[in-house]
Each structure stands twice: as structure tokens, then as C-alpha cells.
Short mmCIF file of the C-alpha atoms (twelve columns), coordinates in Angstrom:
data_MODEL
# 
_entry.id   MODEL 
# 
loop_
_atom_site.group_PDB 
_atom_site.id 
_atom_site.type_symbol 
_atom_site.label_atom_id 
_atom_site.label_alt_id 
_atom_site.label_comp_id 
_atom_site.label_asym_id 
_atom_site.label_seq_id 
_atom_site.Cartn_x 
_atom_site.Cartn_y 
_atom_site.Cartn_z 
_atom_site.pdbx_PDB_model_num 
ATOM 1   C CA . MET A 1   -0.063 0.277  -0.409  1 
ATOM 2   C CA . PHE A 2   3.082  2.150  0.893   1 
ATOM 3   C CA . LYS A 3   4.722  2.247  -2.355  1 
ATOM 4   C CA . GLN A 4   1.600  2.030  -4.071  1 
ATOM 5   C CA . LEU A 5   0.403  5.897  -2.600  1 
ATOM 6   C CA . VAL A 6   4.348  6.690  -3.136  1 
ATOM 7   C CA . SER A 7   3.971  5.808  -7.129  1 
ATOM 8   C CA . LEU A 8   0.821  7.839  -7.144  1 
ATOM 9   C CA . LEU A 9   2.363  10.923 -5.471  1 
ATOM 10  C CA . ILE A 10  5.195  10.498 -7.973  1 
ATOM 11  C CA . LEU A 11  2.586  10.318 -11.029 1 
ATOM 12  C CA . SER A 12  0.550  13.100 -9.338  1 
ATOM 13  C CA . GLY A 13  3.321  15.313 -9.910  1 
ATOM 14  C CA . PHE A 14  4.366  14.376 -13.070 1 
ATOM 15  C CA . VAL A 15  0.830  14.808 -15.061 1 
ATOM 16  C CA . ALA A 16  0.873  18.907 -12.979 1 
ATOM 17  C CA . SER A 17  3.808  19.258 -14.374 1 
ATOM 18  C CA . CYS A 18  3.361  17.695 -17.874 1 
ATOM 19  C CA . GLU A 19  6.257  18.771 -20.472 1 
ATOM 20  C CA . PHE A 20  7.553  17.837 -24.180 1 
ATOM 21  C CA . LEU A 21  9.037  14.587 -24.521 1 
ATOM 22  C CA . GLU A 22  11.336 13.366 -26.863 1 
ATOM 23  C CA . ALA A 23  9.695  11.636 -30.160 1 
ATOM 24  C CA . THR A 24  10.847 8.107  -30.961 1 
ATOM 25  C CA . ASN A 25  11.132 9.666  -34.886 1 
ATOM 26  C CA . ASN A 26  15.065 9.331  -35.577 1 
ATOM 27  C CA . SER A 27  14.256 11.439 -38.578 1 
ATOM 28  C CA . GLY A 28  17.415 14.363 -39.460 1 
ATOM 29  C CA . ASN A 29  20.344 11.694 -38.396 1 
ATOM 30  C CA . ARG A 30  23.625 12.832 -39.629 1 
ATOM 31  C CA . SER A 31  26.871 11.214 -38.422 1 
ATOM 32  C CA . ASP A 32  29.620 12.640 -35.900 1 
ATOM 33  C CA . ASP A 33  33.409 12.721 -35.926 1 
ATOM 34  C CA . ASN A 34  33.430 9.238  -34.416 1 
ATOM 35  C CA . GLY A 35  30.890 7.637  -37.121 1 
ATOM 36  C CA . ARG A 36  28.002 7.426  -34.486 1 
ATOM 37  C CA . VAL A 37  24.860 8.421  -35.784 1 
ATOM 38  C CA . THR A 38  23.201 11.875 -33.991 1 
ATOM 39  C CA . ASN A 39  19.751 12.956 -34.319 1 
ATOM 40  C CA . GLN A 40  17.725 15.497 -33.314 1 
ATOM 41  C CA . PRO A 41  14.045 14.394 -33.525 1 
ATOM 42  C CA . PRO A 42  10.996 16.641 -33.158 1 
ATOM 43  C CA . ALA A 43  9.639  16.677 -29.201 1 
ATOM 44  C CA . THR A 44  6.266  15.345 -28.645 1 
ATOM 45  C CA . ALA A 45  3.437  16.847 -26.325 1 
ATOM 46  C CA . CYS A 46  2.568  14.160 -23.690 1 
ATOM 47  C CA . ASP A 47  -1.145 13.241 -23.020 1 
ATOM 48  C CA . PRO A 48  -1.294 13.431 -19.120 1 
ATOM 49  C CA . SER A 49  -4.040 10.893 -19.484 1 
ATOM 50  C CA . ASP A 50  -1.330 8.686  -20.633 1 
ATOM 51  C CA . VAL A 51  1.341  9.482  -18.138 1 
ATOM 52  C CA . THR A 52  3.034  6.650  -16.450 1 
ATOM 53  C CA . LEU A 53  6.434  5.902  -14.701 1 
ATOM 54  C CA . GLU A 54  7.643  4.760  -17.681 1 
ATOM 55  C CA . SER A 55  6.191  7.668  -20.429 1 
ATOM 56  C CA . VAL A 56  8.093  10.061 -18.148 1 
ATOM 57  C CA . LEU A 57  11.042 8.433  -16.581 1 
ATOM 58  C CA . LEU A 58  14.481 8.903  -19.066 1 
ATOM 59  C CA . VAL A 59  16.515 5.714  -19.587 1 
ATOM 60  C CA . GLN A 60  20.041 6.383  -18.330 1 
ATOM 61  C CA . MET A 61  21.895 4.419  -21.515 1 
ATOM 62  C CA . LEU A 62  24.866 6.187  -22.574 1 
ATOM 63  C CA . ARG A 63  23.857 8.280  -25.598 1 
ATOM 64  C CA . ASN A 64  25.682 10.769 -27.986 1 
ATOM 65  C CA . PRO A 65  25.601 13.695 -26.569 1 
ATOM 66  C CA . GLY A 66  23.072 16.416 -27.948 1 
ATOM 67  C CA . THR A 67  20.911 13.707 -29.215 1 
ATOM 68  C CA . ALA A 68  17.202 12.209 -28.230 1 
ATOM 69  C CA . GLN A 69  16.576 11.377 -24.798 1 
ATOM 70  C CA . TYR A 70  13.990 8.575  -24.654 1 
ATOM 71  C CA . SER A 71  11.448 7.808  -21.981 1 
ATOM 72  C CA . HIS A 72  11.488 3.953  -21.310 1 
ATOM 73  C CA . ASN A 73  8.226  3.363  -22.586 1 
ATOM 74  C CA . ALA A 74  9.318  5.523  -26.179 1 
ATOM 75  C CA . ILE A 75  12.332 3.674  -26.296 1 
ATOM 76  C CA . LYS A 76  10.587 0.148  -25.853 1 
ATOM 77  C CA . GLU A 77  8.361  1.359  -28.532 1 
ATOM 78  C CA . VAL A 78  11.497 1.757  -30.795 1 
ATOM 79  C CA . ILE A 79  12.579 -1.711 -30.047 1 
ATOM 80  C CA . GLN A 80  9.821  -3.236 -30.671 1 
ATOM 81  C CA . LYS A 81  9.021  -1.641 -34.231 1 
ATOM 82  C CA . ASN A 82  12.782 -2.267 -34.855 1 
ATOM 83  C CA . ASP A 83  12.664 -6.049 -33.910 1 
ATOM 84  C CA . GLY A 84  14.984 -5.544 -31.367 1 
ATOM 85  C CA . VAL A 85  17.285 -2.700 -32.387 1 
ATOM 86  C CA . PHE A 86  18.115 0.110  -30.144 1 
ATOM 87  C CA . PRO A 87  17.761 3.768  -31.842 1 
ATOM 88  C CA . ASP A 88  20.834 4.718  -33.476 1 
ATOM 89  C CA . ASN A 89  22.182 7.388  -31.067 1 
ATOM 90  C CA . ILE A 90  21.655 5.173  -27.736 1 
ATOM 91  C CA . ILE A 91  24.848 3.104  -27.033 1 
ATOM 92  C CA . LYS A 92  24.378 -0.548 -26.140 1 
ATOM 93  C CA . VAL A 93  27.639 -1.608 -26.022 1 
ATOM 94  C CA . PRO A 94  29.990 0.768  -25.157 1 
ATOM 95  C CA . ASP A 95  33.515 1.233  -26.562 1 
ATOM 96  C CA . PRO A 96  35.748 2.254  -23.872 1 
ATOM 97  C CA . ALA A 97  37.802 4.763  -26.519 1 
ATOM 98  C CA . ILE A 98  35.144 7.079  -27.243 1 
ATOM 99  C CA . ASP A 99  31.799 6.055  -24.953 1 
ATOM 100 C CA . TYR A 100 32.618 7.474  -21.740 1 
ATOM 101 C CA . GLU A 101 30.527 9.612  -18.841 1 
ATOM 102 C CA . GLU A 102 32.992 12.381 -19.003 1 
ATOM 103 C CA . LEU A 103 31.578 13.034 -22.979 1 
ATOM 104 C CA . ALA A 104 28.988 15.154 -20.613 1 
ATOM 105 C CA . THR A 105 30.524 19.092 -20.967 1 
ATOM 106 C CA . PRO A 106 30.115 21.272 -17.488 1 
ATOM 107 C CA . PRO A 107 28.901 24.763 -17.612 1 
ATOM 108 C CA . VAL A 108 30.746 28.042 -18.672 1 
ATOM 109 C CA . PRO A 109 32.030 29.660 -15.999 1 
ATOM 110 C CA . ALA A 110 29.293 32.519 -15.135 1 
ATOM 111 C CA . LYS A 111 29.593 36.193 -14.109 1 
ATOM 112 C CA . ASP A 112 29.202 36.943 -10.261 1 
ATOM 113 C CA . CYS A 113 24.522 37.385 -9.967  1 
ATOM 114 C CA . GLY A 114 22.315 36.799 -8.262  1 
ATOM 115 C CA . TYR A 115 22.758 39.184 -5.715  1 
ATOM 116 C CA . ASN A 116 22.835 42.736 -4.145  1 
ATOM 117 C CA . ILE A 117 20.190 42.808 -6.783  1 
ATOM 118 C CA . ASP A 118 17.901 46.358 -7.696  1 
ATOM 119 C CA . LEU A 119 14.464 45.646 -7.376  1 
ATOM 120 C CA . ASP A 120 11.356 47.876 -7.669  1 
ATOM 121 C CA . GLU A 121 9.424  48.748 -4.774  1 
ATOM 122 C CA . ASP A 122 6.237  46.581 -5.720  1 
ATOM 123 C CA . GLU A 123 9.235  43.481 -6.114  1 
ATOM 124 C CA . GLU A 124 9.798  41.044 -4.303  1 
ATOM 125 C CA . LEU A 125 12.939 38.982 -3.991  1 
ATOM 126 C CA . THR A 126 12.623 35.377 -5.083  1 
ATOM 127 C CA . ILE A 127 14.392 32.522 -6.925  1 
ATOM 128 C CA . ASP A 128 13.131 33.484 -9.676  1 
ATOM 129 C CA . ALA A 129 14.601 37.120 -9.254  1 
ATOM 130 C CA . ARG A 130 17.847 36.010 -8.727  1 
ATOM 131 C CA . LYS A 131 17.586 33.663 -11.860 1 
ATOM 132 C CA . ASP A 132 16.434 36.462 -14.125 1 
ATOM 133 C CA . ASP A 133 19.663 38.645 -12.561 1 
ATOM 134 C CA . CYS A 134 22.010 35.875 -13.597 1 
ATOM 135 C CA . VAL A 135 20.405 35.215 -16.823 1 
ATOM 136 C CA . GLU A 136 20.795 39.677 -17.574 1 
ATOM 137 C CA . LYS A 137 24.348 39.565 -16.151 1 
ATOM 138 C CA . ASN A 138 25.436 36.442 -18.711 1 
ATOM 139 C CA . LYS A 139 23.385 37.748 -21.362 1 
ATOM 140 C CA . GLY A 140 24.327 35.657 -24.764 1 
ATOM 141 C CA . ASP A 141 25.859 33.042 -22.596 1 
ATOM 142 C CA . GLU A 142 23.308 30.502 -22.280 1 
ATOM 143 C CA . LYS A 143 25.750 27.648 -21.120 1 
ATOM 144 C CA . ALA A 144 26.732 29.642 -17.618 1 
ATOM 145 C CA . ILE A 145 23.888 30.144 -16.447 1 
ATOM 146 C CA . ARG A 146 21.466 27.007 -17.791 1 
ATOM 147 C CA . TRP A 147 22.962 23.261 -18.079 1 
ATOM 148 C CA . ASN A 148 20.755 21.261 -20.125 1 
ATOM 149 C CA . GLY A 149 21.303 17.413 -20.025 1 
ATOM 150 C CA . LYS A 150 20.144 16.788 -23.422 1 
ATOM 151 C CA . SER A 151 22.665 18.865 -24.758 1 
ATOM 152 C CA . ASN A 152 25.580 18.809 -22.523 1 
ATOM 153 C CA . GLY A 153 24.783 15.229 -20.606 1 
ATOM 154 C CA . SER A 154 25.399 11.763 -21.805 1 
ATOM 155 C CA . SER A 155 22.447 9.850  -20.757 1 
ATOM 156 C CA . GLY A 156 19.216 10.903 -19.247 1 
ATOM 157 C CA . GLU A 157 20.330 14.307 -17.267 1 
ATOM 158 C CA . GLY A 158 17.763 17.063 -16.782 1 
ATOM 159 C CA . MET A 159 18.000 20.693 -16.723 1 
ATOM 160 C CA . TRP A 160 19.658 23.063 -13.979 1 
ATOM 161 C CA . GLU A 161 19.584 26.873 -13.706 1 
ATOM 162 C CA . LEU A 162 22.031 28.747 -11.813 1 
ATOM 163 C CA . VAL A 163 20.393 30.951 -8.861  1 
ATOM 164 C CA . ILE A 164 23.479 32.807 -7.366  1 
ATOM 165 C CA . LYS A 165 27.065 33.319 -8.573  1 
ATOM 166 C CA . ARG A 166 29.562 35.133 -5.279  1 
ATOM 167 C CA . SER A 167 33.072 35.256 -4.617  1 
ATOM 168 C CA . GLY A 168 33.389 31.931 -6.695  1 
ATOM 169 C CA . LYS A 169 30.835 29.615 -5.443  1 
ATOM 170 C CA . SER A 170 27.715 28.762 -7.229  1 
ATOM 171 C CA . LEU A 171 23.880 27.891 -6.034  1 
ATOM 172 C CA . TRP A 172 21.987 25.644 -9.071  1 
ATOM 173 C CA . GLN A 173 18.688 24.429 -8.859  1 
ATOM 174 C CA . ASP A 174 17.716 21.024 -10.191 1 
ATOM 175 C CA . MET A 175 15.140 21.703 -12.401 1 
ATOM 176 C CA . SER A 176 14.015 17.816 -12.547 1 
ATOM 177 C CA . THR A 177 13.307 18.166 -8.584  1 
ATOM 178 C CA . GLY A 178 13.179 22.116 -7.970  1 
ATOM 179 C CA . LEU A 179 15.779 21.352 -5.051  1 
ATOM 180 C CA . LEU A 180 18.356 23.988 -4.709  1 
ATOM 181 C CA . TRP A 181 21.800 22.825 -4.135  1 
ATOM 182 C CA . SER A 182 24.246 25.176 -2.020  1 
ATOM 183 C CA . PRO A 183 28.199 25.395 -2.351  1 
ATOM 184 C CA . PRO A 184 29.959 22.941 -0.067  1 
ATOM 185 C CA . SER A 185 30.409 24.660 3.641   1 
ATOM 186 C CA . THR A 186 33.834 26.393 4.670   1 
ATOM 187 C CA . ASN A 187 35.037 23.556 6.695   1 
ATOM 188 C CA . PRO A 188 34.783 19.927 7.026   1 
ATOM 189 C CA . VAL A 189 32.128 18.899 10.183  1 
ATOM 190 C CA . THR A 190 31.188 15.864 11.825  1 
ATOM 191 C CA . TRP A 191 27.897 13.864 10.885  1 
ATOM 192 C CA . SER A 192 25.975 15.424 14.531  1 
ATOM 193 C CA . LEU A 193 26.594 18.820 13.118  1 
ATOM 194 C CA . ALA A 194 25.483 18.345 9.180   1 
ATOM 195 C CA . SER A 195 22.661 16.675 10.199  1 
ATOM 196 C CA . GLY A 196 21.575 19.168 12.468  1 
ATOM 197 C CA . ASN A 197 22.046 16.909 16.290  1 
ATOM 198 C CA . GLY A 198 24.903 19.329 17.245  1 
ATOM 199 C CA . ALA A 199 24.772 22.354 19.034  1 
ATOM 200 C CA . SER A 200 22.013 24.490 17.262  1 
ATOM 201 C CA . GLU A 201 24.165 27.408 16.590  1 
ATOM 202 C CA . ASP A 202 26.741 25.468 14.547  1 
ATOM 203 C CA . ILE A 203 24.541 23.504 12.320  1 
ATOM 204 C CA . ILE A 204 25.780 24.000 8.983   1 
ATOM 205 C CA . CYS A 205 22.073 23.437 6.897   1 
ATOM 206 C CA . ASP A 206 20.434 26.578 9.177   1 
ATOM 207 C CA . GLY A 207 19.543 29.816 6.970   1 
ATOM 208 C CA . GLU A 208 19.576 31.370 10.250  1 
ATOM 209 C CA . ASN A 209 23.657 30.532 11.270  1 
ATOM 210 C CA . ASP A 210 24.506 31.694 7.726   1 
ATOM 211 C CA . ILE A 211 22.664 34.692 8.073   1 
ATOM 212 C CA . THR A 212 24.509 35.900 11.444  1 
ATOM 213 C CA . SER A 213 27.792 34.784 10.573  1 
ATOM 214 C CA . GLU A 214 30.811 35.246 7.822   1 
ATOM 215 C CA . ARG A 215 30.173 31.484 6.628   1 
ATOM 216 C CA . LEU A 216 27.612 32.284 3.913   1 
ATOM 217 C CA . ASN A 217 27.093 28.909 3.130   1 
ATOM 218 C CA . PHE A 218 23.970 30.089 0.896   1 
ATOM 219 C CA . LEU A 219 25.867 33.108 -0.190  1 
ATOM 220 C CA . GLY A 220 23.782 35.608 0.991   1 
ATOM 221 C CA . MET A 221 19.975 33.842 0.050   1 
ATOM 222 C CA . THR A 222 17.511 34.567 3.375   1 
ATOM 223 C CA . PRO A 223 15.678 32.380 5.342   1 
ATOM 224 C CA . GLU A 224 12.624 33.865 3.974   1 
ATOM 225 C CA . GLU A 225 13.344 32.242 0.814   1 
ATOM 226 C CA . VAL A 226 14.304 28.586 0.938   1 
ATOM 227 C CA . VAL A 227 14.475 26.252 3.914   1 
ATOM 228 C CA . TRP A 228 17.699 24.147 4.441   1 
ATOM 229 C CA . ARG A 229 18.460 20.393 5.210   1 
ATOM 230 C CA . LEU A 230 21.019 18.305 4.971   1 
ATOM 231 C CA . PRO A 231 20.326 15.916 1.628   1 
ATOM 232 C CA . THR A 232 19.761 12.280 2.383   1 
ATOM 233 C CA . ARG A 233 22.016 9.688  0.089   1 
ATOM 234 C CA . ASN A 234 18.538 9.453  -2.425  1 
ATOM 235 C CA . ASP A 235 18.894 12.977 -3.100  1 
ATOM 236 C CA . PHE A 236 21.960 12.454 -3.641  1 
ATOM 237 C CA . LEU A 237 21.778 9.564  -6.381  1 
ATOM 238 C CA . GLN A 238 18.790 11.603 -7.843  1 
ATOM 239 C CA . ALA A 239 21.134 14.504 -8.414  1 
ATOM 240 C CA . ASP A 240 23.592 12.386 -9.479  1 
ATOM 241 C CA . ILE A 241 21.082 10.802 -12.503 1 
ATOM 242 C CA . ASN A 242 20.244 14.558 -12.877 1 
ATOM 243 C CA . GLY A 243 23.520 15.528 -13.998 1 
ATOM 244 C CA . SER A 244 25.252 17.075 -10.631 1 
ATOM 245 C CA . ARG A 245 28.692 15.636 -11.377 1 
ATOM 246 C CA . PHE A 246 28.774 17.659 -14.019 1 
ATOM 247 C CA . VAL A 247 27.298 20.918 -12.755 1 
ATOM 248 C CA . ILE A 248 27.752 21.457 -8.993  1 
ATOM 249 C CA . ALA A 249 31.052 19.108 -8.866  1 
ATOM 250 C CA . GLU A 250 34.281 19.302 -10.386 1 
ATOM 251 C CA . LYS A 251 35.975 16.251 -12.292 1 
ATOM 252 C CA . ASP A 252 39.090 16.728 -10.020 1 
ATOM 253 C CA . ASP A 253 37.586 17.605 -6.568  1 
ATOM 254 C CA . ASN A 254 37.223 13.892 -4.689  1 
ATOM 255 C CA . THR A 255 35.465 16.015 -1.792  1 
ATOM 256 C CA . VAL A 256 33.462 13.810 0.442   1 
ATOM 257 C CA . PHE A 257 29.761 14.549 1.871   1 
ATOM 258 C CA . TRP A 258 27.711 13.722 4.429   1 
ATOM 259 C CA . THR A 259 24.503 12.389 3.494   1 
ATOM 260 C CA . ALA A 260 21.437 12.309 6.488   1 
ATOM 261 C CA . ASN A 261 21.352 8.307  6.063   1 
ATOM 262 C CA . TYR A 262 22.438 6.983  9.445   1 
ATOM 263 C CA . ILE A 263 23.047 3.240  9.590   1 
ATOM 264 C CA . LYS A 264 22.421 2.855  13.685  1 
ATOM 265 C CA . ASP A 265 24.226 -0.981 14.198  1 
ATOM 266 C CA . GLU A 266 27.227 0.105  12.894  1 
ATOM 267 C CA . THR A 267 27.117 3.515  14.402  1 
ATOM 268 C CA . GLN A 268 27.912 4.481  10.742  1 
ATOM 269 C CA . ALA A 269 26.704 7.474  8.368   1 
ATOM 270 C CA . TRP A 270 26.277 7.533  4.528   1 
ATOM 271 C CA . ALA A 271 28.703 9.772  2.538   1 
ATOM 272 C CA . ILE A 272 29.322 10.292 -0.991  1 
ATOM 273 C CA . GLN A 273 31.854 11.466 -3.435  1 
ATOM 274 C CA . LEU A 274 29.798 14.146 -5.632  1 
ATOM 275 C CA . ASN A 275 32.418 13.949 -8.370  1 
ATOM 276 C CA . LYS A 276 31.956 9.945  -9.222  1 
ATOM 277 C CA . GLY A 277 28.847 9.181  -7.390  1 
ATOM 278 C CA . VAL A 278 30.661 6.620  -4.980  1 
ATOM 279 C CA . LEU A 279 28.981 5.960  -1.687  1 
ATOM 280 C CA . LYS A 280 31.095 5.132  1.711   1 
ATOM 281 C CA . ALA A 281 30.097 4.315  5.009   1 
ATOM 282 C CA . LEU A 282 31.736 6.297  7.299   1 
ATOM 283 C CA . PRO A 283 31.866 5.748  11.306  1 
ATOM 284 C CA . ASP A 284 29.769 8.788  13.102  1 
ATOM 285 C CA . THR A 285 32.583 9.924  15.473  1 
ATOM 286 C CA . ALA A 286 34.553 13.041 16.558  1 
ATOM 287 C CA . SER A 287 37.329 12.609 14.450  1 
ATOM 288 C CA . THR A 288 35.470 11.798 11.127  1 
ATOM 289 C CA . LEU A 289 35.239 15.408 9.715   1 
ATOM 290 C CA . MET A 290 33.564 15.514 5.871   1 
ATOM 291 C CA . ASN A 291 32.361 18.299 4.159   1 
ATOM 292 C CA . VAL A 292 28.023 19.502 3.519   1 
ATOM 293 C CA . ARG A 293 26.107 20.642 0.597   1 
ATOM 294 C CA . CYS A 294 22.896 21.725 1.991   1 
ATOM 295 C CA . VAL A 295 19.530 21.117 -0.166  1 
ATOM 296 C CA . GLY A 296 16.616 23.803 -0.184  1 
ATOM 297 C CA . VAL A 297 13.106 23.749 -0.855  1 
ATOM 298 C CA . ALA A 298 12.164 27.313 -2.150  1 
ATOM 299 C CA . LEU A 299 9.836  29.297 0.013   1 
ATOM 300 C CA . LYS A 300 8.978  31.727 -2.691  1 
# 
């Protein structure tokens, strides 16, 4: 019953935000430098009455960057019509020489934006206002303020949008979930402080602490705009599916971050090396210090 309820809630969210899915039409094929077919089929509007998890969730097989992304239903239809043959741009058997995740490209560096915004008297400081400021200050450079998983990813990644860039740090929103991802905290801490079980004034994922200190973990975003928490293991894994390792992590940065998941019988907590998606179970001790990224839900 619980699993059915969760599935229904997920589906209702998809129906409410029903967007365009890739068509299964492989017209307009062309070859890339490696001889692989790249295609740009037209999009087709999804019908809310037909929405299922299989029709919305994207296939996570490797593909040629910039080519079509398929839902599970869509790729099944192609395979059935083609007698078991996958779409041309989907890589069934990866060639290690040319088919690897690093084919995905990260965003280009953005100019500082999203803070100290000049607002009219009747305007309110919101997430969208911050993003609009980033668009304005990075005019003509779409790849600096928006990461499109279809064109920049290598499987089923989604869209990310820049909210704030300040002092070399960035705060992004994962548009697949709507969650905001903070930059890394300044200093590594214990799991207790990371999860919110330590002294209240030292808790990392607390917007009030950020405003009253010089840490600026959230780059000046106020508690009235966002409520923050420590991401769960699945939050990180979902973000990884959506493309986080290419957007909020750097390829050569092996920093490990705490998750909110605790292993009671072993007195351990799960942590993740974000740039590779590697999970690690680490002891919950005063000497085990890891970094923190906070995840937030926008209030306005």
C-alpha cells in the first residue's frame, strides 16, 4: 500500500508538470566525428491521461551528447518496431575509447550574479528574480546560467539553472526536482553537526546561522526564501542521475559529503564522493570530519 501511494504521488506530480518528451522519430540523422549517428527528432507533447512512470522517466543508457533522450516507454516502442534494435543514438555496447561519462560537458564559468539585485518597490526578492539577474548579467552566454542535460549530458540528465554566483561559489537549482543545491561548506564537520543534531549555532544547514555569520554557505540567500536541510543519500543519487556531477561537482574534486542517512547498528553514516557518485559508510565519531552541501526547498 505504501509503495502504491508513493507511486501515485510521484505520478500526480508528473501529470501536474507534464512537459515535452522526445519523439521516437529518428529523422534528420547525421554522423559525428566518431562515425556514430546523431539525431534531433522533433518533440511531442505528452498527454496527461497517458502519463506513467515509464512514460516520463528517462532511460539512463549512454547516448551521444546532444541527441534524443527517450522515456522507457518510448525506447520500448522503438525497439519493438525495429525487431530488438535500439535507436541509433543509444549506445548498447560502450566502446571505452569513445563512450564514457566524461563526454558530458560542464557549464562555462558565469559572471557574479543573483545578489545585490536592484528591485522596484513592488518587487519581491525571489528565486526567479535571482535567476533573472543571472540571465541579465550573463547575456548571450546561455551555457553559463543553464545546463541542459539533453545537449550537454551523456544519458538521461535534466536541466539545471544558476541562482547565485558569488566569490567563486555557485548555487544551482535542479529543475527535475526543484531542489536548490548550496556550494560546499567552508569547513568539514562531524555527522552530528551536518545532520542538525549538534549545537544549534553550529549546525551547517541552517539559514539563520548563515545570515548571522560570515560563512555565507548560501551566498546571502535569506531564510525567508529557502528552507535548508542535509540531503539524504537518495537526494544525492537522484541529483547524480540528473547531472550533478557535471554541474555542482568538479571532475578532479574528490571531496566527500555527508548524507542524512545513518546506519544505527554500525554507528556509521553514509557519505558520497560527489564527482564520481561513490557511496561510503563512515564512522560517526568526533574525528570523522566531512564536508557538507545543503539542499533547499524554495519558499518563494
